Backbone bond lengths (Angstrom), bond angles and torsions (degrees), N, CA, C in turn:
res aa  C-N    CA-C-N  psi(-1)  N-CA   C-N-CA  omega(-1)  CA-C   N-CA-C  phi
1 L - - - 1.455 - - 1.522 110.48 -
2 L 1.338 115.11 141.41 1.450 119.77 178.78 1.520 110.39 -75.64
3 N 1.326 115.33 140.63 1.457 118.93 173.39 1.531 108.43 -67.30
4 P 1.333 118.35 137.43 1.464 119.75 -178.30 1.521 111.58 -64.96
5 L 1.307 114.60 144.19 1.461 121.30 175.03 1.513 109.08 -68.37
6 R 1.322 117.50 132.12 1.457 121.91 177.57 1.529 109.15 -124.08
7 G 1.304 116.02 142.96 1.450 117.86 -179.62 1.510 113.43 -163.46
8 Q 1.315 114.70 170.97 1.458 122.37 177.87 1.516 108.21 -136.64
9 L 1.305 115.65 132.86 1.457 121.36 -178.30 1.516 109.05 -117.85
10 D 1.337 115.97 118.10 1.463 121.33 176.21 1.523 108.75 -97.24
11 L 1.320 116.03 125.71 1.459 121.50 -177.35 1.520 110.57 -110.19
12 N 1.328 115.40 129.81 1.457 121.83 175.11 1.523 107.04 -157.49
13 T 1.328 115.43 88.51 1.454 120.27 -174.85 1.515 111.54 -119.90
14 T 1.325 115.96 156.00 1.458 122.85 176.33 1.521 108.50 -125.65
15 E 1.332 115.76 121.09 1.465 122.91 179.65 1.535 111.24 51.25
16 F 1.322 115.68 48.07 1.463 121.14 177.29 1.534 109.49 -70.28
17 P 1.355 118.77 124.59 1.475 121.52 -176.16 1.529 111.41 -78.34
18 V 1.325 115.47 85.54 1.467 121.06 -176.80 1.519 112.02 -56.19
19 H 1.320 117.30 -39.66 1.455 121.83 -174.72 1.531 113.04 -61.94
20 L 1.323 117.51 -28.15 1.462 120.08 -178.70 1.529 112.20 -71.13
21 F 1.335 116.76 -17.49 1.461 121.01 -179.57 1.531 111.76 -108.40
22 A 1.330 116.31 7.26 1.463 121.17 178.59 1.522 110.02 -88.90
23 T 1.327 115.98 172.00 1.461 120.92 177.50 1.525 109.40 -68.88
24 P 1.331 118.14 157.08 1.469 120.39 178.60 1.524 112.71 -55.52
25 K 1.332 117.40 -34.49 1.465 120.66 179.64 1.525 110.96 -64.35
26 V 1.336 116.74 -42.10 1.468 120.79 179.07 1.521 110.41 -69.41
27 Q 1.333 117.29 -37.25 1.463 121.12 -179.58 1.525 111.62 -62.05
28 E 1.331 117.47 -23.31 1.459 120.71 179.51 1.523 112.20 -65.51
29 W 1.371 117.05 -27.80 1.456 118.18 -175.40 1.529 115.01 -123.72
30 L 1.332 117.54 -7.97 1.465 118.98 -175.71 1.525 112.50 -121.46
31 Q 1.328 115.57 134.79 1.458 122.93 169.09 1.525 106.71 -134.95
32 L 1.339 117.20 114.95 1.459 119.79 -172.09 1.523 110.72 -152.22
33 R 1.336 114.97 132.35 1.460 121.75 174.57 1.521 108.42 -115.20
34 L 1.327 116.33 127.22 1.462 121.32 -173.70 1.516 112.60 -115.99
35 N 1.329 114.86 141.99 1.460 121.39 164.51 1.526 105.97 -94.50
36 T 1.315 117.39 129.55 1.463 120.23 -176.87 1.522 110.48 -131.13
37 Q 1.330 114.62 151.55 1.455 121.51 173.80 1.525 107.69 -150.48
38 G 1.324 116.87 127.51 1.455 118.50 -179.73 1.517 112.43 175.72
39 Q 1.314 114.25 -178.84 1.456 121.43 179.64 1.525 108.56 -144.03
40 L 1.319 116.34 129.61 1.458 122.27 -178.97 1.522 110.02 -124.18
41 N 1.328 116.12 135.80 1.459 122.15 175.14 1.526 108.27 -114.64
42 F 1.319 116.22 143.60 1.459 119.40 -177.49 1.527 110.84 -149.36
43 T 1.347 114.46 161.79 1.452 121.69 175.39 1.521 108.77 -154.15
44 G 1.333 116.81 150.94 1.463 119.94 178.89 1.506 112.80 143.33
45 N 1.328 115.52 164.46 1.469 121.48 179.66 1.517 112.76 -109.81
46 S 1.324 117.59 3.26 1.461 120.99 178.45 1.523 108.35 -141.70
47 Q 1.322 115.48 164.18 1.459 119.36 179.12 1.524 110.76 -60.93
48 A 1.340 116.41 -40.48 1.461 120.14 -179.67 1.529 111.00 -63.85
49 D 1.332 116.53 -42.64 1.469 120.38 179.16 1.525 111.02 -62.95
50 I 1.328 115.34 -43.33 1.467 120.06 -179.03 1.526 110.69 -64.04
51 M 1.350 117.36 -41.98 1.457 120.75 178.99 1.526 111.34 -61.62
52 R 1.343 116.10 -41.26 1.467 120.14 -178.63 1.523 112.68 -72.90
53 S 1.328 116.90 -18.93 1.463 119.83 -176.57 1.525 113.77 -95.95
54 L 1.315 117.78 -10.57 1.467 121.31 -173.81 1.533 112.41 -55.30
55 T 1.312 114.77 131.07 1.456 121.95 177.50 1.533 108.17 -141.33
56 G 1.327 116.74 140.97 1.465 119.16 177.78 1.515 112.36 153.76
57 T 1.316 115.10 -158.53 1.460 121.89 -179.78 1.523 109.46 -134.76
58 L 1.334 115.48 155.07 1.462 120.64 179.58 1.523 109.23 -153.27
59 Q 1.332 115.58 134.42 1.463 122.03 173.61 1.519 108.43 -121.77
60 I 1.327 116.06 137.01 1.459 120.38 178.62 1.524 109.93 -131.33
61 D 1.328 115.62 151.70 1.459 120.22 170.55 1.512 108.60 -157.16
62 S 1.312 115.12 153.25 1.458 121.37 -179.83 1.508 108.81 -147.84
63 K 1.328 114.98 142.01 1.463 120.68 178.19 1.521 111.00 -104.94
64 G 1.318 117.38 6.40 1.451 118.33 -179.86 1.510 112.96 -176.37
65 G 1.313 116.15 138.19 1.455 122.71 177.07 1.510 108.99 -166.22
66 L 1.324 116.47 -178.29 1.453 120.17 -176.71 1.524 109.94 -147.11
67 L 1.354 115.15 130.83 1.460 121.76 169.95 1.523 106.10 -100.74
68 K 1.321 116.97 102.90 1.461 121.42 -171.83 1.533 111.08 -80.51
69 G 1.339 115.44 130.64 1.451 120.76 178.35 1.511 113.84 75.30
70 I 1.351 117.66 12.97 1.463 121.40 -178.53 1.524 109.32 -126.54
71 D 1.332 116.46 119.81 1.454 120.86 171.71 1.521 105.91 -92.37
72 L 1.326 116.46 97.72 1.460 121.66 -170.67 1.521 112.27 -61.73
73 F 1.345 117.52 -41.29 1.459 120.12 -178.17 1.526 110.90 -63.08
74 N 1.337 116.65 -45.05 1.460 119.93 179.86 1.524 112.17 -71.04
75 L 1.335 116.46 -30.13 1.456 120.02 176.73 1.524 110.32 -65.60
76 V 1.335 116.52 -45.24 1.468 120.11 178.46 1.520 110.21 -63.30
77 N 1.318 117.34 -40.64 1.460 120.39 177.26 1.520 111.79 -62.21
78 A 1.331 116.15 -41.49 1.462 120.20 -179.22 1.522 110.89 -64.38
79 V 1.325 116.51 -43.63 1.462 119.96 178.63 1.518 110.48 -66.08
80 T 1.322 115.56 -41.80 1.463 120.51 -178.52 1.528 111.41 -59.51
81 T 1.314 117.68 -44.55 1.462 121.44 -177.72 1.522 111.99 -87.42
82 M 1.337 116.86 0.12 1.466 122.15 -179.74 1.526 111.21 55.78
83 A 1.329 115.89 35.28 1.464 120.82 179.75 1.519 108.72 -83.17
84 T 1.302 116.86 82.83 1.466 120.90 -174.04 1.522 112.42 -64.98
85 G 1.329 116.27 -22.81 1.456 118.03 179.49 1.509 113.07 -92.59
86 G 1.330 116.76 0.11 1.457 120.70 -178.51 1.516 111.91 -70.02
87 R 1.300 115.93 150.36 1.465 120.71 -178.81 1.528 109.68 -107.65
88 V 1.313 115.71 127.18 1.458 120.37 175.40 1.522 108.33 -78.01
89 L 1.299 116.72 133.05 1.452 120.96 -175.95 1.528 111.95 -63.39
90 E 1.321 115.49 146.16 1.460 121.47 179.50 1.525 109.00 -80.01
91 S 1.300 116.53 72.86 1.454 120.80 178.69 1.512 108.60 -143.86
92 S 1.329 115.80 -177.30 1.453 120.27 -177.13 1.518 110.67 -120.66
93 S 1.328 116.04 161.37 1.454 121.55 178.34 1.515 109.57 -120.75
94 Q 1.313 115.76 127.44 1.454 121.27 176.70 1.523 109.47 -79.59
95 I 1.324 117.08 133.61 1.458 121.28 172.57 1.524 106.68 -91.43
96 D 1.323 116.78 104.68 1.456 120.91 -177.18 1.524 112.19 -80.46
97 M 1.334 116.38 -30.49 1.463 120.45 179.67 1.518 109.66 -158.05
98 L 1.317 115.58 138.26 1.465 121.49 175.53 1.519 107.63 -145.47
99 R 1.349 116.45 129.90 1.455 119.03 175.94 1.526 109.38 -153.39
100 A 1.324 114.57 149.25 1.462 120.48 -179.71 1.519 109.14 -168.99
101 S 1.330 115.58 155.61 1.459 120.92 173.33 1.520 108.10 -125.12
102 F 1.322 115.67 145.34 1.455 120.78 -173.91 1.527 110.85 -129.75
103 Q 1.325 114.60 143.17 1.457 122.80 169.12 1.528 106.71 -110.82
104 I 1.325 117.12 129.91 1.456 121.14 -178.83 1.522 109.32 -117.53
105 E 1.331 116.39 126.39 1.456 122.16 -179.85 1.529 108.74 -138.42
106 N 1.337 115.97 116.54 1.470 121.47 179.30 1.524 112.47 51.46
107 G 1.323 115.04 44.23 1.457 120.11 175.32 1.506 115.95 81.90
108 V 1.326 118.06 1.21 1.465 121.19 178.33 1.526 108.79 -105.28
109 V 1.315 115.58 117.56 1.464 122.41 -178.25 1.526 108.49 -93.98
110 S 1.340 116.68 120.38 1.466 121.49 -178.61 1.520 110.21 -113.98
111 N 1.332 115.10 142.95 1.470 121.18 -179.76 1.518 110.06 -144.28
112 D 1.340 116.77 141.97 1.465 119.50 176.70 1.526 112.66 -135.14
113 D 1.342 117.81 15.28 1.468 118.85 -176.90 1.528 113.36 -142.38
114 L 1.327 117.57 30.92 1.465 120.66 179.67 1.520 110.12 -64.52
115 E 1.331 116.18 131.43 1.462 122.26 175.50 1.520 109.14 -135.98
116 M 1.335 115.25 135.35 1.455 120.26 177.62 1.516 108.69 -143.57
117 L 1.335 116.49 141.19 1.458 122.15 178.99 1.517 108.83 -127.98
118 S 1.344 115.11 127.83 1.455 121.05 178.33 1.515 108.36 -138.01
119 G 1.340 115.31 98.14 1.452 119.48 -178.67 1.513 111.55 60.91
120 K 1.343 116.44 -121.93 1.464 121.47 -178.18 1.527 113.07 -89.16
121 L 1.326 116.38 5.21 1.461 120.05 -179.28 1.520 111.06 -116.62
122 G 1.330 115.51 133.21 1.456 120.88 172.74 1.514 109.62 -116.92
123 L 1.325 116.58 152.93 1.459 121.91 176.75 1.523 109.09 -131.56
124 R 1.322 116.69 133.03 1.456 122.47 172.36 1.516 107.10 -121.69
125 G 1.324 115.90 141.39 1.454 116.69 -175.46 1.502 114.89 -152.76
126 N 1.330 113.99 169.40 1.452 122.05 174.13 1.522 108.53 -158.04
127 G 1.326 115.90 154.94 1.453 118.54 179.68 1.508 112.28 160.44
128 T 1.326 115.28 -160.60 1.464 121.01 -176.65 1.523 111.35 -135.74
129 I 1.315 114.05 153.51 1.467 122.70 170.23 1.522 106.35 -126.36
130 D 1.321 116.88 115.35 1.463 122.00 -179.78 1.522 108.15 -94.05
131 L 1.330 116.27 101.87 1.466 120.58 -175.82 1.522 111.89 -67.85
132 G 1.340 116.86 -34.38 1.454 119.86 179.40 1.518 112.09 -68.57
133 A 1.321 116.09 -45.15 1.464 121.50 179.84 1.524 112.00 -84.61
134 R 1.334 117.22 -6.58 1.460 123.15 -179.81 1.535 110.64 55.50
135 A 1.339 115.37 53.34 1.461 120.25 -176.26 1.522 110.97 -137.62
136 V 1.336 115.69 149.78 1.462 123.38 -179.87 1.524 109.29 -120.80
137 N 1.324 117.31 140.93 1.459 122.18 173.96 1.529 107.74 -147.50
138 F 1.332 116.08 98.23 1.461 121.74 -175.31 1.516 110.57 -129.91
139 A 1.325 115.78 139.80 1.459 121.87 172.62 1.520 108.07 -102.20
140 L 1.329 116.60 133.14 1.458 122.01 179.93 1.519 109.97 -124.33
141 K 1.324 115.80 136.02 1.463 121.26 177.05 1.519 109.15 -115.90
142 P 1.339 118.23 106.55 1.462 120.45 177.67 1.523 110.88 -72.18
143 V 1.330 115.81 143.33 1.462 122.29 177.01 1.527 107.30 -132.67
144 S 1.342 116.17 125.84 1.462 120.17 -176.93 1.510 111.38 -120.45
145 E 1.334 115.68 146.40 1.462 120.74 174.98 1.524 110.98 -72.76
146 S 1.330 116.69 -20.84 1.457 120.64 -178.15 1.526 110.73 -79.98
147 R 1.333 116.94 124.52 1.460 121.07 178.60 1.521 111.55 -72.08
148 L 1.340 116.73 -15.53 1.456 120.68 -178.98 1.528 111.76 -84.86
149 A 1.314 116.39 -12.03 1.465 119.75 -177.27 1.525 110.62 -89.45
150 T 1.334 115.92 128.42 1.453 121.99 174.66 1.521 107.49 -111.40
151 L 1.300 117.04 107.01 1.462 121.56 -173.46 1.523 109.47 -117.68
152 L 1.306 115.79 117.26 1.456 120.63 -178.36 1.520 110.77 -83.46
153 P 1.334 117.77 156.79 1.471 120.47 173.91 1.525 110.17 -59.56
154 L 1.311 115.43 148.37 1.464 121.36 -178.39 1.524 110.23 -118.80
155 R 1.318 116.05 154.90 1.458 122.57 174.22 1.527 108.13 -121.10
156 V 1.340 115.47 123.95 1.464 122.08 176.20 1.524 106.39 -105.26
157 Q 1.332 117.05 116.42 1.458 118.63 -174.13 1.520 111.37 -151.60
158 G 1.329 115.65 158.72 1.453 120.95 176.05 1.513 112.71 130.32
159 Q 1.316 114.54 176.29 1.458 121.58 178.19 1.522 110.11 -76.39
160 F 1.329 116.77 152.51 1.457 120.72 175.66 1.530 108.61 -53.10
161 G 1.315 116.19 133.68 1.461 120.61 179.87 1.516 113.00 89.55
162 A 1.341 117.79 -10.52 1.461 121.17 179.76 1.530 109.96 -141.44
163 V 1.325 116.37 38.36 1.465 121.43 -178.13 1.522 109.94 -75.50
164 K 1.333 115.96 137.37 1.458 121.73 179.46 1.528 110.13 -118.88
165 V 1.333 115.80 148.65 1.455 122.78 175.12 1.523 107.53 -115.97
166 V 1.337 117.04 118.88 1.460 120.89 -176.80 1.527 110.06 -132.99
167 P 1.330 117.38 152.91 1.480 119.68 174.90 1.523 109.23 -63.93
168 E 1.314 117.04 142.69 1.458 120.97 179.88 1.520 108.79 -98.45
169 L 1.324 116.16 95.64 1.459 122.17 -178.01 1.526 110.05 -125.08
170 A 1.322 115.19 38.16 1.457 118.96 -173.14 1.517 112.84 -80.57
171 T 1.331 118.12 -16.01 1.455 119.71 -174.81 1.516 111.34 -120.14
172 R 1.330 116.47 155.79 1.463 120.70 176.75 1.522 110.50 -63.41
173 E 1.356 115.80 -32.58 1.458 119.04 -179.20 1.525 110.98 -63.08
174 S 1.349 116.49 -43.59 1.466 118.92 -179.03 1.519 111.08 -71.36
175 L 1.347 117.42 -34.20 1.458 119.80 175.23 1.525 110.40 -63.78
176 G 1.331 115.80 -40.97 1.456 119.88 178.66 1.506 111.59 -64.60
177 A 1.339 116.35 -42.07 1.465 120.14 178.91 1.518 110.56 -63.02
178 A 1.343 116.52 -40.45 1.460 120.34 179.72 1.529 110.57 -64.35
179 A 1.352 116.42 -45.14 1.460 119.78 179.79 1.524 110.87 -63.34
180 G 1.330 115.90 -41.59 1.455 119.58 179.86 1.506 112.21 -62.93
181 A 1.347 116.19 -40.27 1.466 120.32 179.78 1.515 111.01 -66.55
182 L 1.336 116.67 -37.64 1.455 120.45 -179.00 1.531 111.17 -67.83
183 I 1.342 117.13 -39.55 1.463 120.65 -178.82 1.524 110.74 -77.57
184 G 1.337 115.83 -45.76 1.453 121.21 177.54 1.515 113.33 80.01
185 G 1.336 115.80 162.02 1.463 121.39 175.77 1.509 113.09 68.13
186 P 1.351 116.08 -169.98 1.469 121.01 179.21 1.518 112.62 -58.35
187 A 1.354 117.12 -37.31 1.461 120.42 179.31 1.514 111.12 -63.92
188 G 1.338 115.58 -38.50 1.457 119.73 178.30 1.514 112.10 -66.39
189 A 1.327 115.66 -40.89 1.472 119.69 178.62 1.511 110.31 -62.42
190 A 1.353 117.13 -41.53 1.458 120.67 179.91 1.519 111.06 -66.29
191 A 1.346 116.73 -43.48 1.465 120.36 179.38 1.510 111.36 -61.74
192 G 1.336 115.87 -42.08 1.449 120.15 179.83 1.514 111.89 -63.28
193 A 1.337 116.15 -41.90 1.469 120.41 179.29 1.511 111.47 -64.27
194 I 1.352 117.23 -40.90 1.466 120.84 -179.53 1.519 111.25 -65.18
195 I 1.335 116.81 -47.76 1.463 120.27 179.72 1.512 110.95 -62.22
196 G 1.334 116.93 -39.94 1.459 120.47 -178.66 1.510 112.94 -65.33
197 C 1.326 117.78 -22.66 1.468 121.55 -177.95 1.524 112.50 -96.61
198 L 1.323 118.60 -6.74 1.465 121.13 -177.54 1.527 111.42 -65.20
């Protein structure tokens, strides 16, 4: 039997063009340059083994990027209202800021401080990416400058290549918060509290 390959990768990049190393499908909608800093350790004789063995830390940030053909604000609104027949506008969204730090243990990437800003929409998130199982499970909380926008928390989950974004309404508390936001004011706060306690 071959001894497993062992190695350590030190990352320290400035404006690294992530999109140039992505699949052609991803390149169709993403343009992003990242500053990265971190250290990864790995072992294994196959790509799958190496992915499952990854351990280390990683920090990323970006001051600019582009989601091509995606109107992020309208997409979040469409998901929030579950308007399956709604049409996302044929426009793009500028990524004004993106930053996050990750802990990696045995191929599972964990994050609890994701922040992204795109125009009038902000996103905060936390979750995991299981590189071995090729699966994503992230919670996202949209934040808008517009007081007229009611944006529910979202869940990004699924296998690589089949990731879905759905409203997160699994708990009475989140249903209450959604109802309260829709009604607004003291009446909304009361309605949200009542629903959350049912």
